[in-house]
ZATI-461851 format. One record per residue (C-alpha): residue in one letter; x, y, z. Coordinates in Angstrom, 2 decimals. Last residue first. Layout:
{"A" {X Y Z}}
...
//
This chain:
{"N" {-3.75 16.22 3.57}}
{"L" {-5.33 13.48 5.51}}
{"R" {-5.03 13.32 9.28}}
{"Y" {-7.13 10.16 9.67}}
{"V" {-9.56 11.71 12.02}}
{"R" {-9.57 15.25 10.48}}
{"A" {-9.67 14.25 6.80}}
{"A" {-12.20 11.50 7.57}}
{"T" {-14.46 13.98 9.36}}
{"D" {-14.09 16.70 6.75}}
{"H" {-14.76 14.76 3.60}}
{"F" {-17.86 12.71 2.87}}
{"A" {-19.66 12.81 6.31}}
{"A" {-18.55 16.47 7.15}}
{"R" {-19.28 17.80 3.69}}
{"A" {-22.68 16.10 3.63}}
{"V" {-23.65 17.40 6.98}}
{"A" {-22.64 20.93 6.10}}
{"E" {-24.50 20.81 2.75}}
{"G" {-27.75 19.64 4.30}}
{"L" {-29.48 16.58 5.46}}
{"P" {-30.86 16.01 1.90}}
{"E" {-27.21 15.16 0.86}}
{"I" {-26.86 12.23 3.16}}
{"A" {-29.21 9.49 2.01}}
{"S" {-29.30 10.34 -1.63}}
{"R" {-25.50 10.74 -1.53}}
{"Y" {-25.15 7.28 0.15}}
{"A" {-27.30 5.61 -2.60}}
{"A" {-25.49 7.45 -5.35}}
{"I" {-22.10 6.41 -4.07}}
{"L" {-23.12 2.75 -4.07}}
{"E" {-24.52 3.00 -7.59}}
{"A" {-21.26 4.56 -8.86}}
{"Y" {-19.16 1.97 -7.13}}
{"G" {-21.06 -1.01 -8.59}}
{"T" {-23.18 -3.41 -6.59}}
{"W" {-23.53 -6.90 -5.21}}
{"L" {-19.98 -8.43 -4.93}}
{"K" {-18.48 -5.07 -5.39}}
{"E" {-19.44 -4.34 -1.82}}
{"V" {-16.39 -6.34 -0.69}}
{"P" {-14.00 -4.36 -2.92}}
{"F" {-14.82 -1.86 -1.61}}
{"N" {-16.07 -1.00 1.78}}
{"S" {-17.03 2.46 0.49}}
{"G" {-16.49 4.39 3.61}}
{"F" {-18.22 7.61 4.69}}
{"L" {-17.40 9.38 7.85}}
{"C" {-19.34 10.19 10.96}}
{"R" {-18.31 12.11 14.09}}
{"D" {-18.72 15.72 12.76}}
{"P" {-22.14 14.65 11.33}}
{"G" {-23.55 13.94 14.86}}
{"F" {-23.10 10.65 16.66}}
{"I" {-26.74 9.67 17.26}}
{"A" {-28.50 11.63 14.46}}
{"I" {-25.67 10.69 12.00}}
{"T" {-26.17 7.03 12.94}}
{"E" {-30.05 7.35 12.53}}
{"K" {-29.62 8.99 9.14}}
{"V" {-27.05 6.51 7.89}}
{"V" {-29.06 3.36 9.11}}
{"A" {-32.32 4.52 7.49}}
{"A" {-30.81 5.90 4.31}}
{"I" {-28.71 2.75 3.68}}
{"H" {-31.84 0.55 4.18}}
{"D" {-33.80 2.73 1.71}}
{"P" {-30.93 2.88 -0.77}}
{"D" {-30.62 -0.87 -0.81}}
{"N" {-27.27 -2.09 -2.44}}
{"K" {-27.44 -5.87 -2.05}}
{"H" {-26.20 -8.70 0.02}}
{"I" {-28.51 -8.05 2.97}}
{"F" {-25.76 -8.58 5.64}}
{"T" {-22.85 -6.82 3.88}}
{"G" {-24.97 -4.15 2.17}}
{"L" {-24.42 -1.56 4.81}}
{"A" {-20.78 -1.82 4.57}}
{"S" {-19.95 1.72 5.34}}
{"L" {-20.87 4.81 7.38}}
{"K" {-17.90 4.93 9.78}}
{"S" {-18.60 5.98 13.27}}
{"V" {-16.60 8.12 15.72}}
{"V" {-15.50 7.32 19.26}}
{"N" {-13.23 9.57 21.34}}
{"P" {-16.18 11.52 22.73}}
{"R" {-17.65 8.43 24.36}}
{"A" {-21.43 8.96 24.68}}
{"A" {-21.60 7.86 21.05}}
{"L" {-20.60 4.41 22.11}}
{"L" {-23.55 4.03 24.47}}
{"R" {-25.87 5.55 21.90}}
{"M" {-24.69 3.01 19.35}}
{"G" {-25.26 0.20 21.80}}
{"Q" {-28.82 1.23 22.55}}
{"R" {-29.56 1.61 18.78}}
{"W" {-28.07 -1.77 18.00}}
{"R" {-30.15 -3.48 20.69}}
{"A" {-33.30 -1.82 19.55}}
{"V" {-32.53 -2.67 15.85}}
{"S" {-31.89 -6.30 16.73}}
{"E" {-35.09 -6.68 18.68}}
{"E" {-37.19 -5.02 15.98}}
{"S" {-35.69 -7.26 13.33}}
{"A" {-33.75 -5.53 10.65}}
{"D" {-30.72 -7.79 10.57}}
{"E" {-26.99 -7.60 11.16}}
{"L" {-26.53 -4.04 12.18}}
{"M" {-22.82 -3.75 11.92}}
{"G" {-22.03 -0.88 14.24}}
{"A" {-22.09 1.90 11.69}}
{"H" {-19.71 -0.14 9.47}}
{"Q" {-16.67 0.11 11.63}}
{"L" {-16.57 2.15 14.74}}
{"I" {-13.47 4.30 14.54}}
{"F" {-11.78 4.71 17.92}}
{"T" {-9.63 7.83 18.57}}
{"V" {-6.96 7.15 21.23}}
{"K" {-6.34 9.65 24.07}}
{"P" {-9.22 8.25 26.16}}
{"A" {-7.78 4.78 26.24}}
{"S" {-9.60 2.80 28.98}}
{"D" {-12.85 4.60 28.21}}
{"A" {-12.77 3.33 24.61}}
{"L" {-12.21 -0.18 25.84}}
{"E" {-15.19 0.12 28.16}}
{"A" {-17.28 1.34 25.35}}
{"A" {-16.18 -1.72 23.30}}
{"G" {-17.32 -3.98 26.19}}
{"A" {-20.73 -2.37 26.14}}
{"M" {-20.74 -2.65 22.37}}
{"Q" {-20.29 -6.38 22.16}}
{"A" {-24.02 -7.30 21.74}}
{"S" {-24.23 -4.58 19.01}}
{"F" {-21.57 -6.27 16.85}}
{"V" {-17.94 -5.15 16.88}}
{"Q" {-15.28 -3.73 14.69}}
{"L" {-13.27 -0.87 16.26}}
{"D" {-10.63 0.60 14.04}}
{"F" {-7.98 2.03 16.34}}
{"T" {-6.48 5.37 15.52}}
{"W" {-2.77 6.33 15.48}}
{"G" {-0.85 9.20 17.10}}
{"Y" {2.06 6.84 17.94}}
{"D" {2.00 7.49 21.69}}
{"A" {-1.77 7.32 21.68}}
{"L" {-1.60 3.91 20.10}}
{"Y" {-0.15 2.54 23.44}}
{"G" {-3.61 2.50 24.92}}
{"V" {-4.48 -0.23 22.47}}
{"N" {-1.87 -2.39 24.08}}
{"R" {-3.27 -1.99 27.61}}
{"K" {-6.75 -2.77 26.51}}
{"L" {-5.57 -5.75 24.48}}
{"K" {-3.66 -7.13 27.30}}
{"P" {-6.49 -6.74 29.79}}
{"H" {-9.04 -8.46 27.45}}
{"R" {-12.32 -6.43 27.67}}
{"A" {-12.50 -5.87 23.91}}
{"L" {-12.08 -9.73 23.49}}
{"D" {-15.47 -10.23 25.12}}
{"P" {-17.33 -12.16 22.51}}
{"G" {-14.70 -14.88 21.93}}
{"S" {-11.95 -16.01 19.56}}
{"A" {-12.51 -12.98 17.27}}
{"F" {-13.37 -13.20 13.58}}
{"R" {-16.92 -14.40 13.57}}
{"F" {-19.76 -13.70 11.16}}
{"Q" {-19.78 -17.11 9.51}}
{"P" {-19.83 -18.71 12.99}}
{"N" {-23.32 -17.24 13.71}}
{"Q" {-23.38 -16.60 17.36}}
{"H" {-21.33 -13.53 16.71}}
{"W" {-17.87 -12.31 17.45}}
{"Q" {-16.36 -9.05 16.19}}
{"L" {-12.98 -8.02 17.48}}
{"Q" {-11.15 -7.29 14.23}}
{"M" {-7.66 -5.90 14.92}}
{"R" {-7.19 -2.62 13.09}}
{"V" {-4.47 -0.05 13.18}}
{"G" {-4.35 3.68 12.27}}
{"R" {-2.79 6.48 10.31}}
{"M" {0.21 4.84 8.56}}
{"G" {1.13 6.62 5.29}}
{"P" {4.73 7.35 6.39}}
{"Y" {5.49 3.57 6.43}}
{"K" {8.59 3.05 8.55}}
{"T" {6.39 3.37 11.70}}
{"L" {4.92 -0.13 11.05}}
{"R" {7.86 -1.87 12.59}}
{"D" {7.45 0.14 15.78}}
{"L" {3.88 -0.90 15.88}}
{"Q" {4.85 -4.52 15.96}}
{"P" {7.55 -3.88 18.69}}
{"R" {4.83 -1.97 20.60}}
{"V" {2.30 -4.72 20.80}}
{"D" {3.56 -6.05 24.16}}
{"D" {2.38 -9.34 25.58}}
{"A" {0.49 -9.91 22.33}}
{"V" {-3.27 -9.62 22.59}}
{"F" {-3.23 -6.56 20.34}}
{"D" {-1.95 -8.37 17.30}}
{"A" {-1.22 -5.67 14.75}}
{"Y" {-2.75 -4.68 11.48}}
{"G" {-2.47 -1.53 9.29}}
{"V" {-4.68 1.34 8.40}}
{"I" {-3.14 3.39 5.57}}
{"G" {-3.72 7.00 4.63}}
{"H" {-3.58 9.03 1.45}}
{"P" {-4.18 6.05 -0.79}}
{"F" {-3.16 7.19 -3.44}}
{"G" {-0.35 9.52 -4.48}}
{"T" {0.46 7.35 -7.42}}
{"E" {3.86 5.94 -7.04}}
{"N" {4.47 6.52 -3.30}}
{"A" {0.98 5.68 -2.41}}
{"A" {1.24 2.36 -4.34}}
{"Q" {4.48 1.64 -2.62}}
{"Q" {2.83 2.39 0.73}}
{"M" {0.00 0.03 0.05}}
//
């Protein structure tokens, strides 16, 4: 990714990977410092009863003492942590955010609402409000076709509008989730769906969601 950035100017920022349950993550982070595009690190914490949705070894990895300590070290590097959890894990994720107040956490995929049932939406909404109460958490507006396997403008509009209402536009940023979304839609169609959801909220909201928040959080020039 750094080579591509050097040759083309894109991407403007890179999110790397490290194992945050190592005894000390800092040697891994130190190796990543040689890449000037580094802006953040991700370790996927999501766990679900459906094995197909799992990445983590268990549902409470966000509460792991080693992980909490290691995530806190990111403040020394000026890097963000990409937070990928389901709604049932958001209480633990909020505790993680509290444990590292100098680290900015970027909630992936607007909290990954896995289905539209009344129970799931209520649990998601509660978890999103819990995370939004942490000033060092922002939400990415992305991957809203992942669990329905299609580009549904009405679904995108519903999730996007509620997420922006909960976090505020200055704490929301668009993400394409390409190439995954490419499985069921084209890039132009995806952008059109998000634009139709966000632009009616006003120019300031659209500018924040499509540019300003990402530029600020990821320190993009």
